[in-house]
C-alpha positions as CSV (number, residue, x, y, z in Angstrom):
1,K,28.0,-5.9,21.0
2,A,30.3,-4.4,23.7
3,E,29.6,-1.7,25.9
4,Q,30.5,1.6,24.4
5,A,31.9,4.6,26.5
6,G,29.3,7.1,27.5
7,A,26.1,4.3,26.2
8,N,23.2,4.2,28.8
9,I,23.7,0.7,30.4
10,I,19.8,0.5,31.4
11,E,18.9,0.9,27.8
12,T,21.9,-1.2,26.5
13,V,20.8,-4.1,29.0
14,A,17.2,-4.2,27.9
15,Q,18.4,-4.5,24.4
16,I,20.6,-6.9,24.5
17,K,18.0,-9.1,26.6
18,A,15.5,-8.1,24.1
19,Q,17.6,-9.9,21.6
20,L,18.4,-12.9,23.8
21,P,15.4,-15.4,22.3
22,A,16.3,-14.7,18.6
23,L,20.0,-15.4,19.5
24,R,19.5,-18.5,21.4
25,A,17.0,-19.8,18.4
26,V,19.9,-19.8,16.2
27,L,22.3,-21.3,18.6
28,P,23.0,-25.2,18.6
29,A,20.8,-27.2,21.5
30,S,24.3,-27.7,23.1
31,V,25.2,-24.0,23.3
32,S,23.5,-22.0,26.3
33,L,23.5,-18.5,26.2
34,N,23.0,-16.5,29.7
35,V,23.5,-13.0,31.0
36,A,27.0,-13.6,33.1
37,M,26.4,-10.0,34.7
38,D,24.1,-7.2,34.8
39,R,24.8,-4.0,36.3
40,S,21.1,-2.4,35.8
41,P,19.6,-3.3,39.0
42,V,22.1,-1.7,40.9
43,I,21.9,1.5,38.8
44,K,18.3,1.6,38.6
45,A,18.2,1.5,42.7
46,T,21.1,4.1,43.0
47,L,18.5,6.3,40.6
48,H,15.8,5.3,42.9
49,E,17.9,6.8,46.0
50,A,18.9,9.8,44.2
51,E,14.9,10.4,43.8
52,M,14.1,9.9,47.5
53,T,16.9,12.1,48.5
54,L,15.9,14.8,46.3
55,L,12.4,14.3,47.6
56,I,13.2,14.1,51.4
57,A,15.5,17.6,50.5
58,V,12.5,19.3,49.1
59,V,10.1,18.1,52.0
60,L,13.0,19.0,54.8
61,V,13.5,22.7,53.1
62,V,9.9,23.3,53.0
63,M,9.9,22.5,56.7
64,V,12.7,24.2,57.6
65,V,12.0,27.5,55.9
66,F,8.2,27.5,56.9
67,L,9.2,27.2,60.4
68,F,11.8,30.0,60.3
69,L,10.3,32.4,58.2
70,G,6.5,31.5,58.8
71,S,5.8,32.0,54.9
72,F,4.4,29.2,52.8
73,R,5.2,31.3,49.4
74,A,8.9,31.8,51.0
75,S,8.9,27.6,51.5
76,L,7.9,27.5,47.9
77,I,11.0,29.1,46.1
78,P,14.0,26.5,47.3
79,T,11.2,24.0,46.1
80,L,11.5,25.5,42.8
81,A,15.1,26.4,42.8
82,V,16.4,22.8,43.8
83,P,14.6,21.0,40.7
84,V,15.7,23.7,38.3
85,S,19.4,23.6,39.2
86,L,19.2,19.6,39.2
87,V,17.4,19.9,35.6
88,G,20.2,22.1,34.5
89,T,22.8,19.8,35.4
90,F,21.0,17.0,33.5
91,A,20.8,19.3,30.5
92,I,24.8,19.8,30.6
93,M,25.4,16.4,31.2
94,H,23.8,15.4,28.1
95,L,25.4,18.1,26.1
96,L,28.8,16.6,27.4
97,G,27.3,13.2,26.2
98,F,27.5,11.7,30.4
99,S,25.1,8.5,30.8
100,L,23.5,7.8,34.3
101,N,25.8,5.5,36.3
102,N,26.5,4.9,39.8
103,L,29.6,7.6,40.1
104,S,27.3,10.4,38.2
105,L,24.2,9.5,40.3
106,M,26.3,9.5,43.5
107,A,27.5,13.2,42.5
108,L,23.8,14.2,41.8
109,I,22.9,13.0,45.5
110,L,25.7,14.7,46.8
111,A,24.9,18.1,44.8
112,T,21.4,18.0,45.8
113,G,22.7,19.3,49.5
114,L,24.7,22.0,48.2
115,V,22.0,23.6,45.4
116,V,19.9,23.6,48.8
117,D,22.3,25.5,50.5
118,D,22.4,28.5,48.3
119,A,19.1,29.1,47.7
120,I,18.4,28.9,51.3
121,V,21.4,31.7,52.0
122,V,19.9,34.0,49.4
123,L,15.8,33.2,50.5
124,E,17.3,34.2,54.1
125,N,18.9,37.3,53.4
126,I,16.2,38.7,51.1
127,S,13.3,37.6,53.8
128,R,15.4,39.6,56.6
129,H,15.8,42.8,54.3
130,I,11.8,42.3,53.6
131,H,11.3,42.0,57.5
132,N,13.4,45.2,58.3
133,G,10.5,46.9,55.8
134,L,12.0,47.0,52.5
135,D,9.9,46.4,49.4
136,P,10.4,43.0,47.9
137,M,12.0,44.3,44.3
138,K,14.5,46.1,46.3
139,A,15.0,43.6,48.9
140,A,15.3,40.9,46.2
141,F,18.3,43.2,44.4
142,L,20.0,44.4,47.4
143,G,20.0,40.7,49.4
144,A,21.4,38.7,46.3
145,K,23.9,41.8,45.8
146,E,24.8,41.3,49.4
147,V,25.5,37.3,49.3
148,G,26.6,37.3,45.7
149,F,30.4,37.6,46.2
150,T,30.5,35.0,49.3
151,L,28.6,32.7,47.7
152,L,30.9,32.9,44.4
153,S,33.7,32.5,46.6
154,M,32.2,29.5,48.3
155,N,31.7,27.7,45.5
156,V,34.5,28.4,43.4
157,S,36.2,26.8,46.3
158,L,34.2,23.8,46.0
159,V,34.6,23.5,42.4
160,A,38.1,23.8,42.8
161,V,38.8,20.9,45.3
162,F,36.5,18.7,43.0
163,I,37.8,19.5,39.6
164,S,41.1,19.1,40.9
165,I,40.6,15.1,40.4
166,L,40.9,15.8,36.8
167,F,44.8,16.7,37.2
168,M,45.2,13.1,38.9
169,G,46.1,11.1,36.2
170,G,46.0,7.5,35.6
171,L,43.4,5.2,37.2
172,V,41.8,7.6,39.5
173,E,41.0,10.5,36.8
174,S,39.4,7.8,34.6
175,L,37.1,6.6,37.6
176,F,36.1,9.8,38.9
177,R,36.1,11.8,35.8
178,E,32.3,12.1,35.3
179,F,32.0,12.4,39.2
180,S,33.9,15.4,39.5
181,I,33.0,17.3,36.5
182,T,29.2,16.3,37.4
183,L,29.7,17.8,40.7
184,S,31.5,21.0,39.6
185,V,28.3,21.6,37.0
186,S,25.6,21.3,39.5
187,I,27.3,23.9,41.9
188,V,28.0,26.4,39.3
189,V,24.2,25.8,38.1
190,S,23.2,26.2,41.5
191,L,25.1,29.4,41.8
192,I,23.6,31.2,38.9
193,V,19.9,29.8,39.8
194,S,20.2,31.2,43.4
195,L,21.5,34.4,42.0
196,T,19.1,34.5,38.8
197,L,15.8,32.9,39.8
198,T,15.6,32.6,43.5
199,P,15.8,36.6,43.8
200,M,13.3,36.9,41.1
201,L,10.7,34.8,42.6
202,C,11.5,36.4,45.8
203,A,10.7,39.6,44.4
204,R,7.5,38.2,42.7
205,W,6.4,36.1,45.3
206,L,7.1,37.6,48.8
207,K,4.8,40.0,50.1
208,P,5.9,43.4,52.2
209,H,6.5,42.7,56.0
210,D,3.5,43.1,58.4
211,S,5.2,43.8,61.9
212,G,2.5,42.4,63.4
213,K,2.6,38.9,62.0
214,D,6.2,38.0,63.2
215,N,6.5,34.2,64.3
216,A,8.1,33.1,67.2
217,F,11.2,32.5,66.0
218,Q,11.1,36.1,64.2
219,A,9.8,37.7,67.3
220,G,12.6,36.3,69.5
221,A,15.3,37.3,67.0
C-alpha cells in the first residue's frame, strides 16, 4: 500500500513489516521480498531528540528562574507553561491532520525555545511587581498587562516570518508547509498560555514579597 499524505510513517512501516511474513508465504520461492527504504528509525531518533530538548529546556529554565528569582514556586510556573504550550500545539496539529515527521519535529524543537521566552518574560515582570510590594493577584494582572502588547507584537512578527513560507509556492512551500504552520501555531499557543495560564499560576502560587529574603541577585539589583 502506498504511503498516503498525512499518514503516520512509524505506524505505517510497523504495519507493513507485520504483513511481510504473510506476503512472503504466498510468493514463489524464487521471489524475495525485502524492505528497500525505512525512514522510521530516523523519525524515532528525531522524536527522541525533541524529547531530550524539551527535558533540557525545562531543567535549564528551573535552574535559571530559581537562581535569579530565588523561588522554587516561581520556577515551577514555566515548567508547567512550556509543556502546556506544546500539548496545545500537538492538539492543533492533530486537528489539521499533521503527522509527526522530521520537519514538524524540527519545528517543535525550535518552538521549545520560543515558548520558554514568553513564560519567563511574563513571570519576571510579575515577580518584579511582587518584589516591589504588590499583592500577587494585582501583580499578575498588571505584570501581564504591561508586557502583553510587547509579546503580541514580537510573536506576530515571528509568525509573519514563518508563515511567509506558505506564499513561496512550488517545491519549497510543499516541503516546508507543515514546518511553517507547526512553528506558527506553537508561537500563537505560547502567547495565549503566557497571557492566561502563566499570570493565573503566578497569582495562585507566588507569595507576597518579604524584603528580608532577597537573594544575592535581587539584593544587588
